[in-house]
C-alpha positions as CSV (number, residue, x, y, z in Angstrom):
1,X,-0.3,0.3,-16.9
2,X,0.9,3.5,-15.3
3,X,-2.5,5.1,-14.5
4,X,-3.5,5.3,-10.8
5,X,-6.7,3.2,-11.4
6,X,-4.5,0.3,-12.6
7,X,-3.4,-0.1,-8.9
8,X,-7.0,-1.1,-8.1
9,X,-7.3,-3.7,-10.8
10,X,-3.8,-5.1,-9.9
11,X,-4.9,-5.4,-6.3
12,X,-8.1,-7.2,-7.1
13,X,-6.4,-9.6,-9.5
14,X,-3.7,-10.3,-6.9
15,X,-6.5,-11.4,-4.6
16,X,-7.8,-13.7,-7.2
17,X,-10.7,-11.8,-8.7
18,X,-11.4,-12.3,-12.4
19,X,-15.0,-11.0,-12.8
20,X,-14.3,-7.3,-12.1
21,X,-16.7,-4.5,-13.1
22,X,-16.1,-0.7,-13.4
23,X,-18.3,2.1,-12.1
24,X,-17.1,4.6,-14.6
25,X,-17.3,8.4,-14.1
26,X,-19.2,10.8,-16.2
27,X,-18.3,10.6,-19.9
28,X,-18.1,14.4,-20.1
29,X,-15.3,14.7,-17.5
30,X,-11.7,13.9,-18.3
31,X,-11.3,12.0,-15.1
32,X,-14.2,9.7,-16.0
33,X,-12.7,9.1,-19.4
34,X,-9.1,8.5,-18.4
35,X,-10.1,6.2,-15.5
36,X,-12.3,4.1,-17.8
37,X,-9.5,3.8,-20.3
38,X,-7.1,2.9,-17.5
39,X,-9.5,0.2,-16.2
40,X,-9.8,-1.3,-19.6
41,X,-6.0,-1.2,-20.1
42,X,-5.3,-2.9,-16.8
43,X,-8.0,-5.6,-17.4
44,X,-6.5,-6.3,-20.9
45,X,-3.0,-6.5,-19.3
46,X,-4.3,-9.0,-16.8
47,X,-5.9,-11.0,-19.6
48,X,-9.4,-10.3,-18.4
49,X,-12.6,-9.0,-20.0
50,X,-13.3,-5.3,-19.5
51,X,-16.9,-5.4,-20.7
52,X,-18.6,-5.0,-17.4
53,X,-18.8,-1.2,-17.2
54,X,-21.6,1.0,-16.1
55,X,-21.4,4.8,-16.2
56,X,-22.2,6.9,-13.2
57,X,-23.8,10.1,-14.5
58,X,-22.1,12.1,-11.7
59,X,-19.5,11.5,-9.0
60,X,-22.2,11.0,-6.4
61,X,-23.5,8.2,-4.2
62,X,-26.9,8.2,-6.0
63,X,-25.3,7.9,-9.4
64,X,-23.0,5.2,-8.1
65,X,-26.0,3.2,-6.7
66,X,-27.8,3.4,-10.0
67,X,-24.7,2.3,-11.9
68,X,-24.1,-0.5,-9.5
69,X,-27.6,-1.7,-10.0
70,X,-26.9,-1.7,-13.7
71,X,-23.7,-3.7,-13.2
72,X,-25.4,-6.3,-11.0
73,X,-28.2,-6.8,-13.6
74,X,-25.7,-7.3,-16.4
75,X,-23.0,-9.5,-14.8
76,X,-22.2,-11.7,-11.9
77,X,-19.2,-9.9,-10.4
78,X,-16.9,-10.5,-7.5
79,X,-15.4,-7.1,-7.5
80,X,-15.9,-3.5,-8.6
81,X,-13.5,-0.6,-9.3
82,X,-15.2,2.8,-8.9
83,X,-13.8,5.9,-10.6
84,X,-14.4,7.9,-7.4
85,X,-15.1,7.2,-3.8
86,X,-18.6,8.6,-3.8
87,X,-20.0,6.2,-6.4
88,X,-18.2,3.4,-4.5
89,X,-20.2,4.4,-1.4
90,X,-23.4,4.3,-3.6
91,X,-22.3,0.7,-4.6
92,X,-22.3,-0.1,-0.9
93,X,-25.9,1.1,-0.6
94,X,-27.0,-0.9,-3.6
95,X,-25.4,-4.1,-2.3
96,X,-27.0,-3.6,1.1
97,X,-30.4,-3.0,-0.5
98,X,-30.1,-6.4,-2.2
99,X,-29.0,-8.1,1.0
100,X,-25.4,-8.5,-0.2
101,X,-22.3,-7.6,1.8
102,X,-19.0,-6.0,0.9
103,X,-16.5,-7.6,0.7
104,X,-18.1,-11.0,1.3
105,X,-20.2,-10.9,-1.9
106,X,-18.5,-8.1,-3.8
107,X,-15.2,-6.4,-3.1
108,X,-15.1,-2.6,-3.9
109,X,-12.3,-0.2,-4.6
110,X,-12.7,3.5,-4.8
111,X,-10.6,6.3,-6.1
112,X,-9.3,9.5,-4.4
113,X,-9.2,8.6,-0.7
114,X,-11.7,11.2,0.3
115,X,-12.1,12.2,3.9
116,X,-14.0,9.8,6.1
117,X,-14.0,6.8,3.6
118,X,-11.9,5.1,6.3
119,X,-14.8,5.4,8.7
120,X,-17.6,3.7,6.7
121,X,-18.4,0.0,7.2
122,X,-16.3,-1.6,5.9
123,X,-13.6,1.0,5.5
124,X,-13.1,1.6,1.8
125,X,-10.0,0.4,-0.1
126,X,-9.1,3.2,-2.4
127,X,-6.5,4.8,-4.7
128,X,-5.0,7.8,-2.8
129,X,-4.4,10.9,-4.9
130,X,-2.1,13.5,-3.3
131,X,-4.4,16.5,-3.9
132,X,-2.2,18.8,-1.9
133,X,0.9,18.1,-4.1
134,X,-1.2,18.2,-7.2
135,X,-2.5,21.7,-6.3
136,X,1.0,22.9,-5.6
137,X,2.3,21.6,-8.9
138,X,-0.6,23.1,-10.8
139,X,0.1,26.5,-9.2
140,X,3.8,26.1,-10.2
141,X,2.9,25.2,-13.8
142,X,0.5,28.2,-14.0
143,X,3.2,30.6,-12.8
144,X,5.8,29.0,-15.1
145,X,3.5,29.4,-18.0
146,X,2.7,33.0,-17.2
147,X,6.4,34.0,-16.6
148,X,7.7,32.2,-19.7
149,X,4.6,33.1,-21.8
150,X,4.5,29.5,-22.9
151,X,1.8,28.4,-25.3
152,X,2.4,24.7,-25.2
153,X,0.6,22.8,-22.4
154,X,2.7,21.4,-19.7
155,X,2.0,17.9,-18.3
156,X,3.1,16.6,-14.9
157,X,2.0,13.5,-13.0
158,X,1.9,12.9,-9.3
159,X,2.3,9.6,-7.6
160,X,-0.8,7.7,-6.4
161,X,-0.9,4.7,-4.0
162,X,-3.3,2.1,-3.1
163,X,-4.7,2.3,0.5
164,X,-5.9,-1.2,1.3
165,X,-8.7,-1.3,3.9
166,X,-11.5,-3.8,4.6
167,X,-13.7,-3.5,1.4
168,X,-11.6,-6.0,-0.5
169,X,-11.1,-9.7,0.1
170,X,-10.3,-13.0,-1.7
171,X,-13.4,-14.0,-3.7
């Protein structure tokens, strides 16, 4: 799987997790859809069931907390991959509200490496997207499209990497 979110699933399976859920992003946003597809693809490649998915209605802590509550009602998980760091932080809140601890009870991986996620307790393991490079490349593509009067869409991908912090552990 070449999608960035696959890095999260690969990390968790390498730690020994087999019951992994997904806090999917909103279904009306391409990032939510693509990351959900990537999660399912990575789980299939690992030979695992990708059925434990709850949709966060927004990329917010509140939506993440509600989706995490849904996941915890539906399945006994040892790990969760969130489509964004904010819902991952909402998952922290839901765990704490139930007297559970990350990563002792549930490991959590976010997506984006937003500012300050290294300062929460525990610091969030996340997939880092190089937003600066992505913005530069987008500007280049827009200029190339304008100058060449291209009508076909141009697609470029930027590299992502997993930043392992303290929110993941062996189950």
